[in-house]
C-alpha positions as CSV (number, residue, x, y, z in Angstrom):
1,X,-5.2,-7.4,-28.2
2,X,-7.0,-4.3,-28.7
3,X,-8.3,-4.4,-32.2
4,X,-8.5,-8.0,-32.6
5,X,-8.6,-9.9,-29.2
6,X,-11.2,-13.0,-30.6
7,X,-8.9,-13.7,-33.3
8,X,-5.4,-14.0,-31.2
9,X,-7.6,-16.1,-28.7
10,X,-9.2,-18.4,-31.4
11,X,-5.0,-18.3,-32.4
12,X,-4.0,-19.3,-28.6
13,X,-6.7,-22.2,-28.3
14,X,-5.7,-23.9,-31.8
15,X,-1.9,-23.5,-31.2
16,X,-1.2,-23.1,-27.2
17,X,2.0,-21.4,-26.6
18,X,3.2,-21.5,-23.0
19,X,6.2,-19.2,-24.2
20,X,3.5,-16.1,-25.5
21,X,1.7,-16.6,-22.3
22,X,4.3,-16.0,-20.0
23,X,5.6,-13.0,-22.0
24,X,2.2,-11.4,-21.8
25,X,1.8,-12.2,-18.4
26,X,5.0,-10.2,-17.5
27,X,3.9,-7.2,-19.6
28,X,0.6,-7.1,-17.4
29,X,2.4,-7.6,-14.3
30,X,5.1,-4.8,-15.5
31,X,1.5,-2.5,-16.6
32,X,0.1,-3.5,-12.8
33,X,2.9,-2.6,-11.1
34,X,3.2,1.4,-13.2
35,X,-0.3,1.2,-12.0
36,X,-0.3,0.6,-8.5
37,X,3.0,2.9,-8.7
38,X,1.2,5.8,-9.9
39,X,-1.6,5.0,-7.6
40,X,0.7,5.5,-5.0
41,X,2.2,7.9,-5.4
42,X,-0.6,10.3,-5.8
43,X,-2.2,8.5,-2.6
44,X,-1.5,11.2,0.3
45,X,-3.4,9.2,2.7
46,X,-0.8,6.4,2.6
47,X,1.7,8.7,4.3
48,X,-0.9,9.9,6.8
49,X,-1.1,6.2,7.8
50,X,2.4,5.1,7.4
51,X,4.4,7.9,8.0
52,X,6.2,10.2,5.9
53,X,9.5,8.5,6.3
54,X,8.2,5.2,4.9
55,X,8.7,5.8,1.2
56,X,10.3,2.5,1.3
57,X,7.2,0.8,2.2
58,X,4.9,2.6,-0.1
59,X,7.4,1.1,-3.2
60,X,7.6,-2.2,-1.4
61,X,3.7,-2.4,-2.2
62,X,4.1,-1.2,-5.3
63,X,6.3,-4.2,-6.1
64,X,4.9,-6.8,-4.4
65,X,1.3,-6.0,-4.5
66,X,0.8,-6.6,-8.1
67,X,2.4,-10.4,-8.7
68,X,0.1,-11.1,-5.4
69,X,-2.9,-9.6,-6.9
70,X,-2.3,-11.2,-10.5
71,X,-2.0,-14.4,-9.1
72,X,-5.1,-14.0,-7.0
73,X,-7.2,-13.0,-10.1
74,X,-5.8,-16.0,-12.1
75,X,-6.8,-18.4,-9.3
76,X,-10.3,-17.2,-8.8
77,X,-11.1,-16.7,-12.5
78,X,-10.0,-20.4,-12.7
79,X,-12.1,-21.6,-9.8
80,X,-15.0,-19.2,-10.8
81,X,-15.0,-20.2,-14.6
82,X,-14.8,-24.1,-13.9
83,X,-17.3,-24.3,-11.0
84,X,-19.8,-22.3,-12.6
85,X,-19.7,-24.3,-16.0
86,X,-19.7,-27.5,-13.5
87,X,-23.3,-25.9,-12.2
88,X,-24.7,-25.1,-15.5
89,X,-23.0,-27.2,-17.8
90,X,-21.4,-30.4,-16.4
91,X,-22.2,-32.3,-19.5
92,X,-19.8,-30.5,-21.1
93,X,-17.0,-31.0,-18.9
94,X,-14.2,-33.1,-19.9
95,X,-14.4,-36.7,-18.1
96,X,-11.0,-38.2,-18.0
97,X,-8.6,-36.3,-15.8
98,X,-6.0,-35.8,-19.1
99,X,-8.8,-34.1,-20.5
100,X,-9.6,-31.7,-17.4
101,X,-5.7,-31.0,-17.3
102,X,-5.3,-30.0,-21.0
103,X,-8.4,-27.9,-20.9
104,X,-7.2,-26.2,-17.7
105,X,-3.9,-25.7,-19.0
106,X,-5.3,-23.9,-22.1
107,X,-7.6,-21.8,-19.6
108,X,-4.6,-20.8,-17.7
109,X,-2.7,-19.7,-21.0
110,X,-5.4,-17.7,-22.1
111,X,-5.8,-16.0,-18.5
112,X,-3.1,-12.9,-19.4
113,X,-4.9,-12.5,-22.3
114,X,-8.5,-11.9,-20.8
115,X,-7.1,-9.2,-18.4
116,X,-4.9,-7.5,-20.6
117,X,-7.5,-5.2,-21.9
118,X,-8.3,-4.5,-18.4
119,X,-4.8,-3.8,-17.0
120,X,-4.2,-1.6,-20.1
121,X,-7.1,0.5,-19.1
122,X,-6.6,0.7,-15.8
123,X,-3.2,1.9,-16.5
124,X,-4.2,4.6,-19.1
125,X,-6.8,6.0,-16.2
126,X,-4.3,6.0,-13.2
127,X,-3.1,9.2,-14.0
128,X,-6.6,10.6,-13.5
129,X,-7.6,9.8,-10.1
130,X,-9.2,12.9,-9.8
131,X,-11.4,12.8,-12.6
132,X,-14.2,9.9,-12.0
133,X,-16.1,10.2,-15.2
134,X,-13.4,9.3,-17.1
135,X,-12.1,6.8,-14.3
136,X,-15.5,5.2,-14.5
137,X,-15.5,5.4,-18.4
138,X,-12.3,3.6,-18.7
139,X,-13.2,0.8,-15.6
140,X,-16.7,0.2,-17.5
141,X,-14.6,-0.3,-21.2
142,X,-11.9,-3.0,-19.6
143,X,-14.9,-4.8,-17.8
144,X,-16.5,-5.1,-21.4
145,X,-13.6,-6.6,-22.8
146,X,-13.2,-8.9,-19.8
147,X,-16.4,-10.1,-19.9
148,X,-16.5,-10.5,-23.6
149,X,-13.2,-12.2,-23.6
150,X,-13.9,-14.6,-21.0
151,X,-16.9,-15.9,-22.8
152,X,-15.3,-16.3,-25.8
153,X,-12.7,-18.1,-24.0
154,X,-15.1,-20.5,-22.7
155,X,-17.6,-20.9,-25.4
156,X,-14.5,-22.0,-27.8
157,X,-13.0,-24.1,-24.9
158,X,-15.8,-25.8,-23.6
159,X,-18.0,-25.5,-26.3
160,X,-21.1,-24.1,-23.8
161,X,-23.4,-21.5,-24.9
162,X,-23.1,-17.3,-24.6
163,X,-25.3,-17.1,-21.4
164,X,-23.6,-20.3,-19.5
165,X,-20.3,-19.0,-20.0
166,X,-21.6,-15.4,-19.0
167,X,-23.7,-16.3,-15.7
168,X,-21.9,-19.3,-14.8
169,X,-18.6,-17.6,-13.3
170,X,-20.6,-14.6,-12.6
171,X,-23.2,-16.1,-10.1
172,X,-20.4,-18.2,-8.5
173,X,-18.1,-14.9,-8.1
174,X,-21.4,-13.6,-6.3
175,X,-21.9,-16.6,-3.7
176,X,-18.9,-16.4,-2.9
177,X,-18.5,-12.6,-2.4
178,X,-21.8,-13.2,-0.3
179,X,-20.3,-16.0,2.0
180,X,-17.0,-13.8,2.7
181,X,-19.5,-10.9,3.3
182,X,-21.7,-13.1,5.6
183,X,-18.4,-14.6,7.6
184,X,-17.2,-10.9,8.0
185,X,-20.3,-9.7,9.4
186,X,-20.4,-12.7,11.9
187,X,-16.9,-12.3,12.7
188,X,-17.4,-8.5,13.4
189,X,-20.6,-8.9,15.3
190,X,-19.0,-11.4,17.7
191,X,-15.6,-9.0,18.5
192,X,-18.9,-6.3,19.2
193,X,-20.8,-8.1,21.3
194,X,-17.7,-9.8,23.4
195,X,-16.0,-6.2,23.6
196,X,-13.0,-7.2,22.1
197,X,-13.6,-4.3,19.5
198,X,-15.5,-1.1,19.5
199,X,-16.3,1.5,17.3
200,X,-15.0,5.4,18.3
201,X,-15.7,8.2,15.8
202,X,-16.6,5.8,13.3
203,X,-13.5,4.0,13.2
204,X,-12.7,0.1,14.9
205,X,-10.6,0.2,17.8
206,X,-9.3,-3.2,19.8
């Protein structure tokens, strides 16, 4: 997946294999669990917040958080990809319900292949939390892989241009992020104005 990712994705799109996609999803989940466990194990702040005798809670987070994160990532990716293409290339979108279901199924099968390199580089960098430049380098490298594979998948699956495949989903993600920030800011402002929440020593208190 790191040497010839485009060829592997092209083969998957031409010859869909739910079994292969499920196996890779499992591998990605295991890597995410190991990554989370390393980060949790190296984070002294968690013991400060949770207490020294809450190690079971820390490892519960390491086991439960990655599957939820994977499902959320897949949901957001598929939502933003389809909305982005619908906004900028509606003429390329499938017309019939059967075609839409088939394309959605292929996109779901391709998702673990798209996020595998990013997850791999995140796992590689997790033991080096104190080395900021190395963390940033691996993060950027994983992000480059992610965008390249995402663009390649959308181009081949929907027949859109590289610009549409890149900017369409990215713009939708930005709009969703902006909407969340606005809503949270309004909620925070209302809580502060009504006196339900106050800020003391830089920390919110209720």
